[in-house]
N, C-alpha and C positions, 0 to 999 in steps of 0.2 A: 503494499500503500506504501505511494506519494504520500507522507507526511507534508515535505513542505510547505506544497499546496493546500493542505489540509489545516495547516496553523496561518497559512497569512489568511484563509479568507475569515475566520474566528478569530476576534482580537480575545473572547473570556473561553476559557475551557470548557463551560458547564451549558455551552449553548453550542458547542461539535456537534453534531446526528455521526452518528456510527453506528454498522450493524450489529446489532443483537444476537440475531440467530439467521440460519440460513436452514429451508426442510427441502428434504430433498424423496421427490417418490416418483415413485412404481407404479402404475396403475394397471396391472395386468388385468383381471377381469374376470379369473379361474383360478382353481389354486390347482399343487399340479405340476405338473416338471414345469413347468410354463415359466411356474410362479420362483420354484428353483432357481432356476439360471436367473433368474432377473434379483432377484438379489446378491447370487456371489455375484453380481452385477457390480453393482450397488456396493458390495463390500472393497472388492479389488475397486473403485473410483472414491470411496469415500473414507479408509482406511476404520471404519466402522460397524459394529454389526447394526445390520436393519434389522426396525420391528414392522409383525405385521399385522392389514389390517385386513379384521372384516367384514364382513358385507349388512349393511346395516337392515335390509331388508330381501325379500324371495322377488326372483324376477325372472317365474317362466320364460318367456321367449330369450332372458339368451342365458339361463341353463343357471343362474346366482343364484344359492340359498339364504338363507339369513344365516348368518356364522360363518362363514364358508371366508377362507380366505385369500380375498380375491388385488391382495398392493401392499408394497414395504416399500415403508420411510427411515430416512433417515434425518435427524438432526442434527448441525455440527454450529460450534460457537466458536470465535477468535481468532486465533488463528489456523484454522480449518477451513475456519468457511471463508476466507475472505482466497487464501486459495482458492477452494473452491468456485467462488465465487470470477476468480481472475480466470481460471480455464473456459467456464462456463460463458464470458460476455467472449470469449476468443471463438469458443461454438459457433454463436449466433451473428458473428461479424460490428461485437461491440456497435453496437446500436439496439433500441428499444425502444417499442410507441410510448405517445402520453398515458396511453386511457391504459399501460399496464398501470399505472401505480394507482394507489388509492386514498383519498381524501389522507388517512392517515399519518404518508409517508411511505408504506410497506409494499411494492412491489412484487408481478409475479412473470414467469416467462417459463417457451417452454422449445425444449431441444430433440426433436425427433430419434434423432440417434444417436446415441453411445459412444458413438465410434467419431464422431465429430467431435468430441475433446479431445483437445493437442497431449499429446501422445499413450494414446487408448489407439491399438492398436485392433481386429475384427480377430473374431476365436470363431469359429465353425462351428464351434461346443458349447458355446455359450447365444448366437443366434444375436439379434438387433433391438437394443428395446431403446424408447424416448422416455424421456423425464419432466416435470414438472417443478423448476424452483422457486419458493417462495422464497422471499426476501421480508424480516422486519428487523424497521429500521426506531432507533430511537434517542435522543442527548441525554447526559449522562445524572443521573435523579431520580430514573424516572423510578427506579425499582422499588422505589420508597411505596410502591401498588403492592407491587408482587412480593412483600418482607412481609416472617410473620406476626411482628410483632409491629402496634404501635401500624398501620396500616395507612395513609393515606391515598387523600386524590390530588394524581400529577397537576403544578398550575400548569392552567393557559402556555406561560411561556417556553412552558418544559416539552408540549408538546410535540411532535414535529410534523409540519404539514407535509403538503404536494409539493409546495413551490422546492421547499427547503428543500427537499429528499432529491428530486430532481437536477437539484443547483448542484448537489454535495456528489453525487456519481457524474455527475455530468466532467465534472474541477476534476472528482479525488483515481477515477479510472479511464476513464474520456473517453465514453461515451458520449456518441451520436445521438441524441431524440428526435423521433420522428410522428 
C-alpha cells in the first residue's frame, strides 16, 4: 500500500479511511466435488481455511435443498486483505464502476476466473472458478460500535462516505472509476 499518498491526503490520521476487511466468496450452487475443488482453490489463493455456507431454503428447480453447503467464504484482514485486494485490482484491470460503491463506502466487484489473478496458473484437476470480492472500509475509531464493553454509536464524522471511499481507492491504489 502506498503510504505516502495516504498520509498527504489526510492531515488528521483519525480521518484516514482504511480497509477493514475483504470477503472473498465462491458460490457454486451445489455441494459435492465442485464445492471441494472451489474450497481448495480459495485456500490456495488466500492461505486461509475457507468456511462453508449453506442454502437458506430449498429450490427444487435448481436441485438445492435447505442446509446443503453451496458456497465457500474467506474473510481477510490487515496485510492479507491488502495483498489480495491489490491482486484483485490487477485481475480486473484497475477499473471499478462508481455503482460498485454503496452509501457507507463499501464496494464489491467480481472476478470471472480465478486464473486472472497474477501468479495463478491453470490446474486442470481443479478447474476454473469465479468469485465475488466485497471490501469493507472504515476510519479508525469505528471499534466503539463493535467492542464488548460500553458500545457506542459512531459519530457522523467517523463514518466513511461514498465519495471519501472512492477518492481513497483512486489515490492509494490508482484505480480508474468509470
